[in-house]
C-alpha positions in Angstrom: 0.0 0.0 0.0 1.4 3.4 -1.0 1.0 6.4 1.3 0.9 10.0 0.2 1.9 12.8 2.6 1.8 16.6 2.8 3.1 19.0 5.4 0.8 21.2 7.4 2.1 24.3 9.3 0.4 24.5 12.7 0.6 26.4 15.9 2.6 23.4 17.2 5.1 23.2 14.4 5.1 21.4 11.1 2.8 18.4 11.0 3.0 15.6 8.4 -0.3 14.3 7.3 -0.2 10.8 5.7 -3.0 9.1 3.8 -3.7 5.8 2.2 -6.4 5.3 -0.4 -8.8 4.4 2.5 -8.2 7.3 4.9 -5.9 9.3 7.0 -3.1 7.0 8.3 -1.1 9.4 10.4 -0.6 12.9 11.8 3.1 13.1 12.7 5.0 15.6 14.7 8.0 17.6 13.4 10.4 15.8 15.8 8.5 12.4 15.8 10.6 9.3 16.4 11.0 7.6 13.0 10.0 4.2 14.4 6.9 5.3 16.4 4.7 5.1 13.3 6.3 2.8 10.7 4.9 3.7 7.3 6.6 2.6 4.0 6.5 3.9 0.4 5.7 7.5 1.1 5.4 10.0 -1.7 4.6 13.7 -1.4 1.4 14.9 -2.9 -2.2 15.6 -2.2 -5.4 13.7 -2.1 -9.0 14.5 -1.2 -8.4 12.9 2.2 -5.3 15.0 2.9 -7.2 18.1 1.8 -10.0 17.3 4.2 -7.6 16.5 7.1 -5.8 19.8 6.5 -9.1 21.8 6.5 -10.4 20.1 9.6 -7.1 20.6 11.5 -7.0 24.2 10.5 -10.6 24.6 11.7 -9.7 22.8 15.0 -6.7 25.1 15.7 -8.9 28.1 14.9 -11.4 27.0 17.5 -14.1 26.2 14.9 -14.1 22.4 15.1 -14.7 20.0 17.9 -15.4 16.8 15.9 -13.3 15.3 13.0 -15.0 13.5 10.1 -12.1 12.7 7.9 -12.0 8.9 7.2 -9.2 7.1 9.1 -7.0 4.2 8.2 -4.8 3.6 11.3 -2.4 0.7 11.0 -2.0 -1.3 14.2 -2.7 -4.5 16.1 -6.3 -5.3 17.1 -5.5 -4.2 20.7 -4.0 -0.9 19.6 -7.0 -0.3 17.4 -9.4 -1.0 20.4 -7.4 1.6 22.4 -7.5 4.1 19.6 -11.3 3.6 19.3 -11.6 4.3 23.0 -9.5 7.4 22.6 -11.9 8.6 19.9 -14.7 8.3 22.4 -13.3 10.8 24.8 -15.4 13.9 24.4 -13.8 17.2 23.3 -12.5 19.1 26.3 -12.5 16.2 28.6 -9.7 13.9 29.8 -9.4 10.3 31.0 -6.7 8.4 32.8 -4.9 5.2 31.5 -6.7 3.3 34.2 -10.1 4.6 33.2 -9.4 3.5 29.6 -8.2 0.1 30.7 -11.4 -0.4 32.8 -13.5 0.7 29.8 -11.8 -1.9 27.7 -12.7 -4.6 30.3 -9.1 -5.1 31.5 -8.4 -2.9 34.5 -4.8 -4.3 34.9 -3.9 -3.3 31.3 -2.9 0.3 32.2 0.6 0.0 30.9 -0.5 -1.8 27.7 -3.1 1.0 27.2 -0.3 3.5 27.7 1.9 1.8 25.1 -0.9 1.7 22.6 -1.6 5.3 23.3 2.0 6.1 22.6 1.8 4.4 19.2 -1.3 6.2 18.1 -0.5 7.3 14.6 -3.2 9.9 14.2 -2.3 12.5 16.8 -4.8 15.2 17.6 -7.6 13.6 15.5 -7.5 10.4 17.6 -7.1 12.4 20.8 -4.3 10.7 22.7 -3.6 14.1 24.2 -6.8 13.7 26.3 -5.2 10.9 28.3 -3.5 11.9 31.6 -2.0 10.2 34.6 -4.1 9.0 37.5 -2.9 12.0 39.5 -4.2 14.4 36.9 -0.7 15.3 35.7 0.2 15.4 32.1 2.2 12.3 31.0 4.1 11.4 27.9 3.1 12.6 24.5 4.7 12.2 21.1 4.4 16.0 20.4 5.8 16.9 23.8 4.1 17.9 27.0 4.0 21.6 25.9 2.0 20.6 22.8 -0.3 18.4 25.0 -0.9 21.3 27.4 -1.7 23.6 24.4 -4.2 21.1 22.9 -6.0 20.6 26.2 -6.1 24.3 26.9 -7.4 24.9 23.3 -10.2 22.4 23.9 -11.0 23.7 27.4 -11.4 27.3 26.1 -8.1 28.5 27.5 -8.8 27.2 31.0 -5.7 25.9 32.8 -5.7 22.3 33.8 
């Protein structure tokens, strides 16, 4: 499967949007670790899916969008996909802990596995892994960095500090 990518300037730096013929496959950070989201056969270009993702992300950053509708095509294991589906169910402006997600998935002892799958989420922002926090309420690891995570949460909470 070939993937097409384009760059998107954002308030958080240059993002890389990646699409397959089925949907958006990744939103990558400027300093993303190369092995965090392994995608092969990338070519630069544009597609209707990339154009839609770009418009929706621009609307989100401008405070005009709370829900994304771009088709998704995340590549991962069945467990990772179940975690990413659970992430997508976290409402705009709200947060959940890793433990809450593990309980939601029916395996309360899987907090670390949920955290690992969260860290491999290929579609940052749109699949809102930034909405997952530690049990203490503190911000924890994020591929875009903790400053980016804080920015996204503040954007979604109308500028309210956590």
